[in-house]
FIGU-606719 format. One record per residue (C-alpha): residue number from 0; residue in one letter; chain; x, y, z. Coordinates in nm, 3 decimals, padded with zeros to 5 digits. Example, Ala and Ser with C-alpha at 12.3 -4.5 7.8 and 13.67 -1.06 7.14 Angstrom:
2
  seq  type  mol        x        y        z
    0     a    A   01.230  -00.450   00.780
    1     s    A   01.367  -00.106   00.714
//
This chain:
509
  seq  type  mol        x        y        z
    0     m    A   00.026  -00.641  -04.828
    1     t    A   00.181  -00.534  -05.159
    2     i    A   00.096  -00.172  -05.086
    3     l    A   00.257  -00.195  -04.744
    4     v    A   00.577  -00.349  -04.884
    5     s    A   00.598  -00.087  -05.157
    6     t    A   00.548   00.189  -04.905
    7     a    A   00.823   00.048  -04.683
    8     v    A   01.067   00.023  -04.977
    9     v    A   00.999   00.383  -05.082
   10     w    A   01.040   00.506  -04.726
   11     i    A   01.373   00.323  -04.683
   12     s    A   01.501   00.459  -05.016
   13     d    A   01.411   00.814  -04.915
   14     k    A   01.585   00.759  -04.582
   15     f    A   01.909   00.647  -04.748
   16     s    A   01.887   00.939  -04.991
   17     t    A   01.846   01.183  -04.703
   18     l    A   02.144   01.035  -04.518
   19     s    A   02.358   01.059  -04.832
   20     s    A   02.264   01.424  -04.881
   21     v    A   02.336   01.505  -04.518
   22     k    A   02.675   01.329  -04.536
   23     a    A   02.769   01.518  -04.851
   24     l    A   02.672   01.852  -04.698
   25     e    A   02.868   01.778  -04.378
   26     d    A   03.175   01.687  -04.585
   27     e    A   03.141   02.008  -04.786
   28     i    A   03.116   02.229  -04.476
   29     g    A   03.404   02.041  -04.313
   30     s    A   03.624   02.085  -04.620
   31     r    A   03.550   02.459  -04.642
   32     t    A   03.613   02.505  -04.268
   33     t    A   03.949   02.326  -04.297
   34     m    A   04.046   02.543  -04.595
   35     a    A   03.949   02.855  -04.398
   36     a    A   04.171   02.748  -04.108
   37     q    A   04.462   02.677  -04.344
   38     r    A   04.423   03.014  -04.519
   39     l    A   04.412   03.205  -04.189
   40     a    A   04.716   03.015  -04.062
   41     a    A   04.904   03.095  -04.383
   42     d    A   04.822   03.467  -04.347
   43     l    A   04.943   03.474  -03.988
   44     h    A   05.254   03.258  -04.040
   45     h    A   05.564   03.439  -03.904
   46     a    A   05.359   03.757  -03.860
   47     a    A   05.469   04.011  -03.601
   48     l    A   05.253   04.040  -03.294
   49     e    A   05.161   04.398  -03.370
   50     d    A   05.036   04.295  -03.717
   51     i    A   04.832   04.002  -03.597
   52     d    A   04.509   04.193  -03.542
   53     y    A   04.518   04.360  -03.883
   54     l    A   04.603   04.042  -04.067
   55     f    A   04.332   03.857  -03.870
   56     r    A   04.060   04.103  -03.972
   57     r    A   04.163   04.103  -04.336
   58     s    A   04.183   03.726  -04.359
   59     l    A   03.852   03.691  -04.171
   60     n    A   03.668   03.882  -04.439
   61     k    A   03.809   03.651  -04.705
   62     i    A   03.725   03.327  -04.529
   63     r    A   03.371   03.447  -04.457
   64     e    A   03.318   03.446  -04.833
   65     l    A   03.446   03.089  -04.837
   66     v    A   03.248   02.969  -04.532
   67     p    A   02.942   03.191  -04.469
   68     n    A   02.831   02.997  -04.161
   69     i    A   03.144   03.056  -03.950
   70     t    A   03.046   03.120  -03.588
   71     r    A   03.384   03.177  -03.422
   72     v    A   03.754   03.216  -03.510
   73     d    A   04.023   03.209  -03.238
   74     v    A   04.401   03.253  -03.244
   75     y    A   04.594   03.113  -02.948
   76     v    A   04.965   03.161  -02.876
   77     k    A   05.186   02.975  -02.628
   78     d    A   05.383   03.216  -02.413
   79     g    A   05.616   03.008  -02.200
   80     e    A   05.403   02.755  -02.019
   81     q    A   05.081   02.956  -02.062
   82     l    A   04.839   02.942  -02.354
   83     k    A   04.674   03.276  -02.429
   84     l    A   04.392   03.383  -02.659
   85     l    A   04.565   03.627  -02.888
   86     t    A   04.260   03.742  -03.088
   87     t    A   03.905   03.633  -03.174
   88     n    A   03.600   03.750  -03.362
   89     s    A   03.361   03.647  -03.082
   90     i    A   03.216   03.888  -02.830
   91     a    A   03.141   03.599  -02.595
   92     d    A   03.354   03.509  -02.296
   93     e    A   03.693   03.355  -02.349
   94     r    A   03.668   02.979  -02.380
   95     a    A   03.912   02.716  -02.260
   96     p    A   04.087   02.524  -02.539
   97     e    A   03.961   02.173  -02.605
   98     d    A   04.181   01.867  -02.565
   99     f    A   04.199   01.805  -02.939
  100     e    A   04.326   02.165  -02.988
  101     l    A   04.607   02.106  -02.739
  102     t    A   04.686   01.777  -02.912
  103     a    A   04.712   01.951  -03.251
  104     l    A   04.938   02.221  -03.099
  105     k    A   05.165   01.959  -02.946
  106     s    A   05.185   01.738  -03.255
  107     g    A   05.184   02.018  -03.511
  108     i    A   04.927   01.827  -03.719
  109     p    A   04.602   02.003  -03.823
  110     d    A   04.274   01.827  -03.756
  111     t    A   03.897   01.867  -03.800
  112     y    A   03.626   01.754  -03.556
  113     i    A   03.248   01.746  -03.541
  114     i    A   03.118   01.848  -03.198
  115     e    A   02.762   01.751  -03.108
  116     e    A   02.576   02.000  -02.890
  117     d    A   02.239   01.989  -02.713
  118     e    A   01.923   02.054  -02.914
  119     g    A   02.096   01.956  -03.238
  120     q    A   02.331   02.263  -03.254
  121     n    A   02.629   02.066  -03.395
  122     r    A   02.958   02.232  -03.496
  123     i    A   03.262   02.159  -03.715
  124     v    A   03.593   02.269  -03.562
  125     a    A   03.913   02.295  -03.774
  126     v    A   04.248   02.339  -03.590
  127     k    A   04.570   02.448  -03.773
  128     p    A   04.900   02.495  -03.583
  129     v    A   05.093   02.816  -03.670
  130     h    A   05.429   02.985  -03.583
  131     l    A   05.445   03.358  -03.540
  132     l    A   05.739   03.585  -03.634
  133     n    A   05.901   03.568  -03.299
  134     g    A   05.889   03.188  -03.319
  135     k    A   05.618   03.140  -03.063
  136     p    A   05.396   02.841  -03.140
  137     g    A   05.018   02.873  -03.155
  138     f    A   04.714   02.750  -03.342
  139     v    A   04.416   02.881  -03.536
  140     t    A   04.068   02.745  -03.465
  141     v    A   03.777   02.797  -03.706
  142     i    A   03.431   02.690  -03.587
  143     s    A   03.142   02.653  -03.834
  144     s    A   02.779   02.579  -03.763
  145     l    A   02.608   02.270  -03.907
  146     k    A   02.275   02.447  -03.915
  147     p    A   02.244   02.395  -04.293
  148     v    A   02.267   02.022  -04.225
  149     n    A   01.992   02.047  -03.965
  150     d    A   01.780   02.253  -04.202
  151     l    A   01.831   01.991  -04.471
  152     l    A   01.723   01.718  -04.228
  153     v    A   01.410   01.914  -04.139
  154     i    A   01.321   01.962  -04.505
  155     h    A   01.372   01.596  -04.587
  156     s    A   01.175   01.492  -04.276
  157     r    A   00.885   01.708  -04.380
  158     i    A   00.894   01.567  -04.730
  159     q    A   00.899   01.212  -04.593
  160     l    A   00.614   01.296  -04.354
  161     y    A   00.404   01.433  -04.639
  162     k    A   00.477   01.121  -04.840
  163     l    A   00.383   00.905  -04.544
  164     f    A   00.055   01.090  -04.493
  165     a    A  -00.027   01.059  -04.861
  166     t    A   00.058   00.689  -04.858
  167     i    A  -00.151   00.626  -04.548
  168     l    A  -00.440   00.820  -04.697
  169     l    A  -00.428   00.616  -05.015
  170     l    A  -00.393   00.297  -04.812
  171     v    A  -00.693   00.384  -04.595
  172     l    A  -00.902   00.472  -04.898
  173     g    A  -00.810   00.146  -05.066
  174     i    A  -00.880  -00.064  -04.757
  175     t    A  -01.208   00.120  -04.702
  176     l    A  -01.325   00.048  -05.053
  177     l    A  -01.218  -00.315  -05.017
  178     f    A  -01.394  -00.357  -04.683
  179     r    A  -01.706  -00.181  -04.803
  180     n    A  -01.749  -00.428  -05.084
  181     t    A  -01.640  -00.747  -04.907
  182     v    A  -01.662  -00.706  -04.528
  183     y    A  -01.903  -00.434  -04.424
  184     r    A  -02.212  -00.598  -04.568
  185     s    A  -02.144  -00.923  -04.385
  186     v    A  -02.062  -00.742  -04.061
  187     y    A  -02.374  -00.527  -04.084
  188     h    A  -02.585  -00.838  -04.138
  189     l    A  -02.435  -01.014  -03.834
  190     i    A  -02.473  -00.704  -03.615
  191     g    A  -02.832  -00.659  -03.731
  192     t    A  -02.907  -01.021  -03.641
  193     m    A  -02.768  -00.970  -03.290
  194     h    A  -02.966  -00.648  -03.243
  195     l    A  -03.289  -00.821  -03.344
  196     f    A  -03.215  -01.108  -03.104
  197     q    A  -03.140  -00.859  -02.829
  198     a    A  -03.469  -00.680  -02.899
  199     g    A  -03.660  -00.998  -02.818
  200     k    A  -03.689  -01.177  -03.152
  201     t    A  -03.531  -01.496  -03.025
  202     t    A  -03.614  -01.692  -03.342
  203     v    A  -03.404  -01.473  -03.575
  204     r    A  -03.087  -01.633  -03.721
  205     a    A  -02.803  -01.515  -03.947
  206     q    A  -02.760  -01.619  -04.312
  207     v    A  -02.487  -01.881  -04.351
  208     n    A  -02.417  -01.814  -04.724
  209     l    A  -02.199  -01.509  -04.653
  210     p    A  -01.867  -01.473  -04.843
  211     g    A  -01.544  -01.616  -04.708
  212     e    A  -01.507  -01.690  -04.339
  213     f    A  -01.816  -01.485  -04.258
  214     g    A  -02.029  -01.787  -04.344
  215     e    A  -01.851  -01.992  -04.075
  216     l    A  -01.882  -01.699  -03.835
  217     a    A  -02.257  -01.688  -03.905
  218     q    A  -02.286  -02.060  -03.824
  219     h    A  -02.109  -02.008  -03.490
  220     l    A  -02.331  -01.708  -03.418
  221     n    A  -02.644  -01.915  -03.484
  222     q    A  -02.511  -02.189  -03.255
  223     m    A  -02.448  -01.933  -02.982
  224     l    A  -02.799  -01.787  -03.024
  225     n    A  -02.947  -02.136  -02.993
  226     e    A  -02.752  -02.196  -02.671
  227     i    A  -02.862  -01.858  -02.532
  228     s    A  -03.225  -01.936  -02.612
  229     q    A  -03.199  -02.273  -02.438
  230     f    A  -03.021  -02.116  -02.141
  231     h    A  -03.289  -01.847  -02.118
  232     a    A  -03.563  -02.110  -02.114
  233     n    A  -03.381  -02.312  -01.845
  234     m    A  -03.317  -02.001  -01.639
  235     k    A  -03.681  -01.900  -01.659
  236     s    A  -03.786  -02.244  -01.538
  237     q    A  -03.531  -02.237  -01.254
  238     i    A  -03.643  -01.890  -01.146
  239     q    A  -04.002  -02.008  -01.135
  240     d    A  -03.904  -02.313  -00.927
  241     a    A  -03.692  -02.096  -00.696
  242     t    A  -03.979  -01.850  -00.652
  243     e    A  -04.215  -02.129  -00.554
  244     a    A  -03.958  -02.275  -00.314
  245     l    A  -03.900  -01.932  -00.162
  246     a    A  -04.272  -01.879  -00.111
  247     k    A  -04.295  -02.220   00.057
  248     r    A  -03.998  -02.138   00.275
  249     n    A  -04.152  -01.805   00.373
  250     q    A  -04.467  -01.986   00.480
  251     e    A  -04.258  -02.224   00.690
  252     l    A  -04.077  -01.931   00.848
  253     e    A  -04.405  -01.761   00.927
  254     s    A  -04.530  -02.080   01.092
  255     l    A  -04.210  -02.114   01.293
  256     n    A  -04.228  -01.750   01.400
  257     l    A  -04.587  -01.804   01.513
  258     m    A  -04.481  -02.114   01.706
  259     l    A  -04.196  -01.919   01.864
  260     i    A  -04.430  -01.639   01.971
  261     q    A  -04.672  -01.888   02.120
  262     t    A  -04.392  -02.073   02.298
  263     q    A  -04.253  -01.749   02.436
  264     k    A  -04.600  -01.661   02.563
  265     r    A  -04.625  -02.001   02.732
  266     l    A  -04.275  -01.952   02.869
  267     t    A  -04.371  -01.617   03.020
  268     q    A  -04.682  -01.768   03.172
  269     s    A  -04.480  -02.058   03.310
  270     e    A  -04.233  -01.816   03.467
  271     r    A  -04.515  -01.631   03.634
  272     l    A  -04.675  -01.952   03.760
  273     a    A  -04.339  -02.074   03.888
  274     l    A  -04.287  -01.748   04.073
  275     i    A  -04.634  -01.769   04.226
  276     g    A  -04.568  -02.127   04.333
  277     q    A  -04.233  -02.036   04.488
  278     l    A  -04.378  -01.737   04.672
  279     t    A  -04.674  -01.945   04.788
  280     a    A  -04.450  -02.221   04.922
  281     t    A  -04.230  -01.967   05.099
  282     f    A  -04.535  -01.798   05.248
  283     a    A  -04.682  -02.129   05.368
  284     h    A  -04.352  -02.231   05.524
  285     e    A  -04.301  -01.897   05.697
  286     i    A  -04.648  -01.885   05.857
  287     g    A  -04.653  -02.259   05.932
  288     s    A  -04.376  -02.247   06.193
  289     p    A  -04.523  -01.968   06.412
  290     l    A  -04.872  -02.123   06.386
  291     s    A  -04.728  -02.454   06.505
  292     a    A  -04.571  -02.280   06.802
  293     v    A  -04.895  -02.101   06.890
  294     s    A  -05.089  -02.429   06.866
  295     t    A  -04.843  -02.599   07.102
  296     h    A  -04.878  -02.326   07.362
  297     l    A  -05.258  -02.342   07.336
  298     q    A  -05.248  -02.717   07.401
  299     i    A  -05.041  -02.657   07.714
  300     l    A  -05.287  -02.395   07.836
  301     l    A  -05.587  -02.622   07.769
  302     e    A  -05.429  -02.895   07.982
  303     n    A  -05.427  -02.654   08.276
  304     s    A  -05.758  -02.731   08.456
  305     g    A  -05.724  -02.439   08.692
  306     l    A  -05.838  -02.186   08.434
  307     p    A  -06.189  -02.043   08.442
  308     p    A  -06.442  -02.214   08.208
  309     a    A  -06.489  -01.898   08.006
  310     m    A  -06.114  -01.873   07.951
  311     l    A  -06.094  -02.241   07.849
  312     q    A  -06.378  -02.190   07.604
  313     r    A  -06.195  -01.901   07.441
  314     l    A  -05.872  -02.105   07.423
  315     k    A  -06.058  -02.396   07.255
  316     l    A  -06.205  -02.152   07.001
  317     a    A  -05.860  -02.009   06.927
  318     d    A  -05.713  -02.361   06.891
  319     t    A  -05.991  -02.458   06.649
  320     e    A  -05.923  -02.156   06.425
  321     i    A  -05.547  -02.215   06.432
  322     n    A  -05.604  -02.578   06.326
  323     r    A  -05.820  -02.454   06.041
  324     v    A  -05.540  -02.220   05.927
  325     c    A  -05.292  -02.511   05.944
  326     t    A  -05.529  -02.720   05.734
  327     i    A  -05.544  -02.444   05.473
  328     v    A  -05.162  -02.425   05.464
  329     e    A  -05.133  -02.805   05.427
  330     n    A  -05.385  -02.806   05.142
  331     l    A  -05.194  -02.523   04.972
  332     l    A  -04.866  -02.711   04.998
  333     a    A  -05.036  -03.028   04.876
  334     d    A  -05.154  -02.845   04.565
  335     i    A  -04.804  -02.713   04.499
  336     r    A  -04.650  -03.059   04.542
  337     r    A  -04.903  -03.238   04.327
  338     p    A  -04.700  -03.459   04.081
  339     d    A  -04.703  -03.354   03.716
  340     y    A  -04.711  -03.557   03.396
  341     r    A  -04.391  -03.761   03.333
  342     t    A  -04.286  -03.988   03.047
  343     r    A  -03.977  -04.109   02.862
  344     v    A  -03.830  -03.811   02.676
  345     d    A  -03.555  -03.805   02.411
  346     l    A  -03.333  -03.499   02.469
  347     i    A  -03.234  -03.501   02.101
  348     e    A  -03.600  -03.451   02.000
  349     i    A  -03.633  -03.169   02.256
  350     f    A  -03.332  -02.991   02.106
  351     e    A  -03.472  -03.042   01.756
  352     k    A  -03.792  -02.866   01.864
  353     v    A  -03.593  -02.585   02.025
  354     g    A  -03.383  -02.559   01.707
  355     h    A  -03.698  -02.526   01.493
  356     l    A  -03.835  -02.258   01.723
  357     l    A  -03.517  -02.052   01.733
  358     g    A  -03.399  -02.131   01.379
  359     p    A  -03.528  -01.803   01.228
  360     t    A  -03.348  -01.608   01.502
  361     f    A  -03.020  -01.787   01.429
  362     q    A  -03.059  -01.724   01.056
  363     a    A  -03.156  -01.359   01.095
  364     r    A  -02.852  -01.292   01.314
  365     a    A  -02.615  -01.514   01.111
  366     l    A  -02.534  -01.726   01.418
  367     r    A  -02.397  -02.081   01.402
  368     f    A  -02.560  -02.367   01.595
  369     d    A  -02.357  -02.685   01.659
  370     f    A  -02.504  -03.003   01.811
  371     q    A  -02.319  -03.319   01.912
  372     c    A  -02.441  -03.631   02.094
  373     d    A  -02.247  -03.952   02.162
  374     d    A  -02.558  -04.175   02.138
  375     p    A  -02.841  -04.192   01.882
  376     t    A  -03.091  -04.136   02.164
  377     a    A  -03.063  -03.962   02.498
  378     l    A  -03.362  -04.080   02.705
  379     v    A  -03.465  -03.928   03.037
  380     y    A  -03.783  -03.963   03.240
  381     g    A  -03.954  -03.629   03.280
  382     n    A  -04.196  -03.365   03.162
  383     p    A  -04.129  -03.274   02.795
  384     d    A  -04.286  -02.929   02.828
  385     e    A  -04.071  -02.841   03.129
  386     l    A  -03.756  -02.969   02.959
  387     q    A  -03.837  -02.762   02.650
  388     q    A  -03.892  -02.459   02.874
  389     l    A  -03.558  -02.532   03.045
  390     f    A  -03.354  -02.535   02.723
  391     l    A  -03.543  -02.239   02.574
  392     n    A  -03.447  -02.036   02.883
  393     l    A  -03.079  -02.127   02.845
  394     f    A  -03.079  -02.063   02.469
  395     n    A  -03.244  -01.722   02.514
  396     n    A  -02.976  -01.628   02.768
  397     s    A  -02.705  -01.725   02.517
  398     l    A  -02.871  -01.527   02.235
  399     d    A  -02.901  -01.220   02.458
  400     a    A  -02.530  -01.244   02.547
  401     i    A  -02.407  -01.261   02.185
  402     t    A  -02.351  -00.939   01.993
  403     g    A  -02.258  -00.961   01.626
  404     e    A  -02.134  -01.293   01.489
  405     g    A  -02.115  -01.591   01.720
  406     w    A  -02.220  -01.948   01.792
  407     v    A  -02.411  -02.171   02.032
  408     r    A  -02.294  -02.528   02.087
  409     v    A  -02.471  -02.823   02.257
  410     l    A  -02.273  -03.129   02.370
  411     i    A  -02.451  -03.437   02.513
  412     a    A  -02.251  -03.726   02.660
  413     r    A  -02.339  -04.021   02.883
  414     q    A  -02.158  -04.039   03.219
  415     t    A  -02.153  -04.346   03.440
  416     r    A  -02.204  -04.126   03.741
  417     m    A  -02.226  -03.762   03.831
  418     p    A  -01.998  -03.618   04.100
  419     d    A  -02.116  -03.738   04.442
  420     e    A  -02.370  -03.976   04.281
  421     t    A  -02.386  -04.342   04.177
  422     h    A  -02.640  -04.316   03.893
  423     a    A  -02.583  -04.285   03.520
  424     f    A  -02.645  -03.933   03.393
  425     w    A  -02.663  -03.740   03.071
  426     r    A  -02.411  -03.455   03.074
  427     v    A  -02.552  -03.163   02.870
  428     d    A  -02.324  -02.864   02.801
  429     i    A  -02.472  -02.550   02.644
  430     q    A  -02.188  -02.322   02.534
  431     d    A  -02.194  -01.980   02.369
  432     s    A  -01.951  -01.715   02.247
  433     g    A  -02.125  -01.432   02.429
  434     s    A  -01.990  -01.156   02.650
  435     g    A  -01.971  -01.374   02.962
  436     i    A  -02.080  -01.314   03.322
  437     p    A  -01.871  -01.125   03.581
  438     n    A  -01.733  -01.344   03.860
  439     d    A  -01.905  -01.143   04.132
  440     k    A  -02.246  -01.216   03.975
  441     l    A  -02.206  -01.587   03.901
  442     e    A  -02.321  -01.698   04.247
  443     h    A  -02.644  -01.497   04.218
  444     i    A  -02.766  -01.582   03.867
  445     f    A  -02.998  -01.863   03.985
  446     e    A  -03.171  -01.638   04.238
  447     p    A  -03.524  -01.518   04.151
  448     f    A  -03.544  -01.164   04.011
  449     f    A  -03.163  -01.140   03.971
  450     t    A  -03.054  -01.046   03.618
  451     t    A  -02.741  -00.916   03.444
  452     k    A  -02.942  -00.771   03.155
  453     e    A  -03.041  -00.411   03.103
  454     f    A  -03.355  -00.280   03.269
  455     g    A  -03.663  -00.399   03.085
  456     k    A  -03.486  -00.687   02.901
  457     g    A  -03.514  -00.957   03.167
  458     t    A  -03.733  -01.062   03.459
  459     g    A  -03.463  -01.245   03.652
  460     l    A  -03.682  -01.558   03.668
  461     g    A  -03.558  -01.765   03.373
  462     l    A  -03.256  -01.924   03.542
  463     a    A  -03.440  -01.963   03.873
  464     v    A  -03.717  -02.154   03.696
  465     s    A  -03.457  -02.354   03.500
  466     r    A  -03.278  -02.465   03.816
  467     e    A  -03.611  -02.567   03.971
  468     i    A  -03.699  -02.774   03.662
  469     v    A  -03.360  -02.948   03.673
  470     r    A  -03.401  -03.018   04.044
  471     r    A  -03.750  -03.163   03.993
  472     h    A  -03.602  -03.399   03.736
  473     g    A  -03.338  -03.522   03.980
  474     g    A  -03.051  -03.337   03.816
  475     r    A  -02.805  -03.058   03.877
  476     i    A  -02.701  -02.742   03.694
  477     s    A  -02.387  -02.529   03.720
  478     v    A  -02.223  -02.256   03.517
  479     e    A  -01.874  -02.147   03.409
  480     s    A  -01.809  -01.813   03.244
  481     r    A  -01.529  -01.578   03.144
  482     l    A  -01.571  -01.218   03.034
  483     m    A  -01.559  -01.176   02.655
  484     q    A  -01.496  -01.553   02.614
  485     g    A  -01.842  -01.700   02.660
  486     t    A  -02.046  -01.903   02.906
  487     t    A  -02.109  -02.276   02.956
  488     f    A  -02.413  -02.416   03.141
  489     m    A  -02.353  -02.776   03.255
  490     l    A  -02.654  -02.998   03.332
  491     w    A  -02.671  -03.354   03.465
  492     l    A  -03.002  -03.537   03.406
  493     p    A  -03.066  -03.898   03.517
  494     v    A  -03.078  -04.162   03.244
  495     s    A  -03.437  -04.296   03.216
  496     v    A  -03.519  -04.243   03.584
  497     e    A  -03.891  -04.317   03.617
  498     t    A  -03.939  -04.157   03.958
  499     a    A  -03.906  -03.781   03.981
  500     v    A  -03.721  -03.632   04.269
  501     e    A  -03.978  -03.438   04.469
  502     p    A  -03.892  -03.105   04.628
  503     a    A  -03.800  -03.115   04.996
  504     r    A  -04.120  -03.118   05.204
  505     q    A  -04.184  -02.793   05.389
  506     e    A  -04.257  -02.799   05.759
  507     n    A  -04.623  -02.752   05.840
  508     c    A  -04.850  -02.748   06.135
//
């Protein structure tokens, strides 16, 4: 600190000394320039116009000895209302008189000015009014350069710069020696301790008996190293726990994926069986009506006793075979209509199973699944496998309709009665943020083999099977959709109905 203060005092003293020298030199040049203007004015006082040029040249040589750094000397005369340059030593263009020159001419009082120019080219201008022989007023202007002042400033600046460099060098050397003996050793020790700790030697610690505040710094460093070691141990334990949890989670995901694959296989098989059943029922119904008509006509013919015995025998044989075909059709329809397994089913549990099956798909595609139910349980009487197949079909349709980010929402609410019914029903809404279904295709989506998906991505049987499952459980299903706004499937399922609604009986023989 003492060195810095001393350096500042010396620098300020040099600065004041420089300013004093510059001021003295400016005053000297100004005084000489004023004397030169007065001498030239005295030589030209009351001089005839024809002698002006001669007297000007002679006097100019004298004043150059007095002021070597004169740059320009002008003599102006007032002729009437005009001010003319009578003579000058400059080869440059004629200049317009300055305001202070006109003021000196008007007042008759000489004056001296310092004019500051760009790039430090300052000038001293001395103006001295004069009267020529013919009585015409005028003035003499002597302009001197302040370049010696600028040169002096440059010299002093260089000297001060050299002094500053020398002072800084001495200061740096002194501080370096001081730091080498008192600071560097402690710093090197602390840095070495940190390097060893970074290299893996977690038990290394810094010495606390270092000089000055470095001892306290070493204590804080040791405390920080202890905290880092403890944090490292905790982090290692947490990473191990997280790795084990991740492995367990991966196993769960693999199990869920396997369950999903198996369920999808069962779903495909169920779709095929449902299609076969529907086609079989349609076939039995279509051939049952014409067979019934043929059997009726055969009975009429057999009642006609006027036919030959051989013809009657053939008609009886035909009637026997037709009855056998009718029996086959009835047995086929009976197999199709055979009641399946029914029990009390909680819809919330069904959706939990569906959520577990499709959970990996939702996570992989970053989709949101929302579920809301007004009651803690939503009991229906039905087949749990068919209900699971129903909701899997609807969820798969929603997933296929969503591109990018999106959501699927399930809302379950109890209704005292469904439209056109008197029973209590569960209203189940399955909503999605998918691309929607065009209006011209909404009325066909429950038809077998009709699909809005690309070729090879759908069989067209999922919604047909879903509607059949809902119907067999005594419920209804409908759909609302808007393009690019999503789709909502609305289902009504009876509350704890213990008797399934059987499909309408087909006509038979």
